[in-house]
N, C-alpha and C positions, 0 to 999 in steps of 0.2 A: 504494500500499499504506499503510495507516495504521500508526502507531507501535505499536499494540497487536498488529500483524499476526503478527509473527515469534515473539511470546512462547511460544505453545504448543511450536513447533519447538525453541526454544532450551530448554525445560525438559524436552522429551523427550530431547535431546541431552546435556543436565547429568546425566540419572538413568539413559541408556543403560548396561546392564549391571550395575546396581545395584539397581534396581526393576523387575520384570517388568512386562509391558503386556499386556493383553488382546490387542491388535493382534497382537503378535508370537506369541503363543499359538495364535491362530487361523491365523496364516500358517503355522505347522508341519503343518498338515493335509496340505499338499503331500507331506510325508513318508511318510503312510500310504498314499497312491495306489498305491504299488508292492505293496502287500499282496494276494494274491489274496481274491477275495470269498468268504465262505462258500457252502458247496454247498447247492443247493437240491435237495429231496427230490422224489420223483415226484407227491408230492401238494402241491408248492409251500410246505413247510414248511421255514423257515431253523432250522439247529441245528447249529453247529459243535460243541457240547458235548454228550455223551450224558448223559442223564439217568440218575440211579441208580434210578428207578422201571422196571418190567418192565411192557410195554404193548405194543400192535399198532403199534409205529413202523415204519421202515423200515430198521434196522440189526439184523443177527441178533445175539442175546445168548446164547441156550443153549438146549438140548432138555431137557424132564422127561417123565415118563411122561404119557400122555394120562388125563384124569379126563373124568367125565360133564359136558357143557356146553361142553367145548373146541371151538373152530372147526375142523372136520374138514379145512378147506381149507389149515390150517397144519400138517397132519402131516408129521413127520419120516420119510418112508417108508424111507430108507437106515437109519436107527438102528433103525426098527421091525423091518426084515427082518433086522438082525445080532442083535438082541438077544431077537426072538420076543415083545417087548411093544410096545404101541402107545406111540409118543412124539409129542409135538407141540412146535412151535418157538415160541420167545418171542423178541420184539424190543424193543429199547431205543427207548423214547420220546424224541422230539428236544425240546430246549427252549432257551432264552435262557440263556446263560452270564453269572454275574456276574464283572465285573471291579472289584476294589476297590484303590484308591490310598491308601496309608498314608503321610502326610506327617511327617516328623520336622521340627521346628521349633526346634531347639535354637540357642542363640544363636552357636554355632561355625560355623553356615552361612552367616551373614551377614557374609561377609568374602570378598575375591577380590583377586589381585595382576594376573591377565592375563584379559583379554576380558570377564569377567563374573563376579558374585558366585557363589558355590557355591549360594546360595537361588535366585538366577535360574535357573542351570543345573537345579536340582532342579524347578522349575516347568515348564521347556522340557522335561525328560525326561518329566515326568508329562503335558505336553501331547501329547508324540508318543504315549504309551500310550493316551491318551484317545482320539486320532482312528483309532488302529489298532483300537482295541476297538469304536469306532462301524462301522468299515468292515466288522468281524466279525459286527456284528449283537449284540454284549454290551449288557447292561445295565451300567451305569456309576455307581460310587458313590466316595466318597472320605471320609477321616476324619484328624483329628489329635488329640492328647489335649489337651483343654481345652474342648471344645465338641462339640454334636452332630453326628452325622456326616451327610454330604450324602447323602440317601436314594437307592437305585438308580432309575434312569430310562433310557429307551432314547432313541435317536435324537439329533437336534439338541440337544432342550431338555436331556436328561441331559448331553451334553457341554459345554455351555456353563455349566450350573451349577457342574460341578467346575473348569472353566476360571476361573470367576469366584473360586472359592474358592482356587486356587492363587496367583491374584494377590493376594488379600488376605492369605493366609497368610505368602507370600514377599516382601511389601512391606516388613517390619520385623518384628524378633523379638516374637512376641506376648506380652505380660505373664503371661497365664494358660497357659503351655505346661507341661504336667505329663509330659512325657516319653515318649521312645518305647515302653518298656515298657508303660506303661499304654496307649498307642494300638494295641500289639499285642494286649494282653488285650482290648480291645473290639473288634479286629477279629475275633478266635477267637470271639466270641459272636455275630458278624454272620453270617459265612460258613456257606455250606452246602457239603457234598462237591462237587467238580467246578469250583469257582470259581478265577479266576486273581486272584493276588495279587502287587501291586508295591509294594514299599516303598522311599521315597526318604530315605537316612539319611546322617547324618555318621559316619563311622568310631567316633568316640569315644561316641556314642550307641549305636550297634549292638553294640558292646564290652560294654555294660552290661546287655545283655538276657539273660536265664538261656537255656542250652541247651535246656531242656524246653520253652520257648516257642517256639523256633525249629522244634523236632521236631514238636510238635503242630500248628503251622500248616501244615507242609509234608505232613503224613501225608494228607491227603485234597485238596489244593489243589494247582495249578501255581504256585509260589512263586518271584518274584525279587527280590533285594536289588539295589538300585544304591547304590553308595557315592561320595558326592560328595567330590571333592579337589581342592586348588588346587597349582599346579606348585610353589610356595614351600614347601608342606608336603612334598611328595616329593623334591623337588631343591633344598635350600637352599644358597645361596651358599657358597663356601669363604673366605670373609673376615667380618669383623666385620659385624653388621646392626644398624644404628641405627633404633629406633623410639620412638614415644612413649607414655608410661604416664601419663596425666593430664597435669598440667602439666610433668612430668619428661622429659627425653630420655635413654633408655638405650641401651646399646650390649651386643648379644650376641655373644659372642666363639666364633663359629662356625667360626673357623680352628682351635680347639682340639678334639682329639679327644673329650674327655669331654663337651664342650657338644655335639658332633655326635651322639653315642652316645643322649644324652637327649632330643635333638631328635627323632631316629629313633623311639625309643621312645613317644613322645608322640603323633608325627603319622603315622608310616608304619607302625609294627608293628601298630596294631589292624586294619588294612584286609588285611593280609597274612594275620593270623591268621583273620579271617573268611573270607577266601578259601580258605584252606587246610581249615578245619573244617566250614563250613556244607554244601558239596556233599554231603558224606558223610551228610548230616541231610535230604537232599532238596531243598536251595536252589540256585536258580542265582544266582551272585554275580557282579556286574559292578562295576568301578571306572570313574567318569566323571570326567574332569578339567574344571575350569571353562573351559578354552580348547579342548576337543575338541568335535566334532559333538555335538547334544544328542540324536541318534538311535544314537550309537556303542554304547551298551550293549545294542543288540539283538543283537549277535553278538560272538565272542570274536575275539582277535588271530588275522589271518591269514585269516578268513573273508571271503567277498565278501557283499554285502547279499542277494543273491539265495539263498545259501546259509542264511542265517539263517532264512527262513520255515520250514523245517523244523525248525529249533531252537526257535524261540520263535512262539507261535501269534499273537502280537500284533506279529510283525517288521514293520519299515517300512524305507524307503529310507534311506541314509546321508545325512547333511548336513553341512557344513562351513561 
């Protein structure tokens, strides 16, 4: 072995948990293998998401009165008999659904005390969603505030483009980050009814988004918010905490009730408030600790991974 041989391995070990790698995001594909594949129609069309268009698809949508030119093979004979007027059946056309990932890249995410940075966990959670969406036959897109969106694409190509973006976005805090609120504004312009939306965010960023934005995004889409947290933020020690602030070494008196209360207001309260309020607006809210499994956001506490399939169309198996 040459002297330069172990250098890449040493570098990878030094940045493990601090900077996401494409290799680890690709490896998370195994977490999506337990998701049931999308159903195939009798005509061979994949389409887990019903279209808002009305056409001659495979899924019954509604019946209306017969008009000249309607296909007589689609007659709704039961309704015709009951009403005394001719009716015809309409069916929903199947189509590929769009899964859009919105990535918060606020500086608060590039921090961690256990297992990995919150930013790395965000990238990993996004990767699980990407592979599950690929398994479901969705088109996949992603965006953050500060640069053009990764356009929707299907298959392996679409997945890798989003994974590349996640690695780049979460390697270090982007200098041009324009905030989660702007990213969600862009998302609202891109989405069409029936899409799946996944937002990866720090609680402090999500708390600054107006309620009207959350409401508008959930009105016509399946919307999930994943809040990234670190164990130190949610369960600080009950003793003074020393830390560096530039060249100075400071000490935070976490053994004092007032200081702990202020800590809780800054770090824990925003996530709790979002979890309490957003479900009423149509959002599915999950908190994900930096030391948890990267697929844990797919189900609630007490759920088995298999139960989560019914709760989330992008469900995947748990990973620890």
